[in-house]
N, C-alpha and C positions, 0 to 999 in steps of 0.2 A: 512566576510567569514563564513558559516556554514558548520558544519561536519555532514555527514549523513551517514546511511548503509542500504544494501536492506535487506528487511525481507526474501529474499529467504535463506539467511545464517541460517535461523531457519525453513528450510523447513519441518523437521519432528515434528514441534510443531505448536501449534495454534497461532493465530495472536497475542494475548495479552503477549504470552512468548516474541515474537518479542519485542514487545514495551517496556517491562519491562525490558529486559536485555540490549537492545540499551540505555535506560535512565539511567540503572544503570552504564554503561560503559561511561557515559557523551556525548554521541552524542546530536547534535542539532535537528536533524530530521530522518525521515525514508523514504525510497524510498519502496513503497508497490509492492509486487511481484503479477503478475497477469498472472503466468505462468502455463497453464495446465500440469499436471502431474509431476510437479516439487515442486511447493511450492503453497498451496492453500488459501492463505491469502485474496486477493482479487478476487472475484469469478464473472467474467464478466456476464455470465449467469443469475446471481441474485443479482447483485451488490446494488441493492435498497433495499434489506434487509439488507446490511451490512452499510448503511450510517450512521445511529445513532450509533452503534458500533464504527465504524472508528473514529468519531468525539469524542466520548466519550473517547477512548484510548488515542486519540492525546492530548486533555485536561488533562486528569488523568495524564499521563507520561510527560506531557511539551514537547512533540516532534513534531515539526512542519512537515506538510505532504509535502515533497519536492519534489517528483516524483512517477511515476508508471512505472513499468517495464512490458511491454507487447510485445511481439516480434513479434506477427501475422502480416502479410501484407494483411491478408483476410479485403476487405473492411467493412464486416459487422461486424466484431470483432473490425476494428479499430473504428467504430460509437460508439460500445458499450463503448469502452475504452474512447472515447471523451466525451460521455454524463456522464460516471461515474466521470470523472475527473473534470469536470465542477460542478456537484452535490456535489461532497465530498470536492473539494476545493485543487484539486491536480494541480499545474501550469504546470507541465512538464511530458510528456509520453516519455520515452525512449524505 
């Protein structure tokens, strides 16, 4: 079993703060928040620009990319989330 937490908990902070503090707390992985207006960690409109940073943070902080939270049911938004998840290596979209 792996224990993870959602980056939305760090909505007022940048993505690295989420990785850093979850690693310090002993979590095994992270669920990246892609919720517009709530936390802007995974930005689906420009996700390609974030791939290298996300992979670096995952490696640097030894946190597995467990899932992505993306609540929109808009087909275009869902397609962006699917494409981002595949490229980044995120196995689950919630």
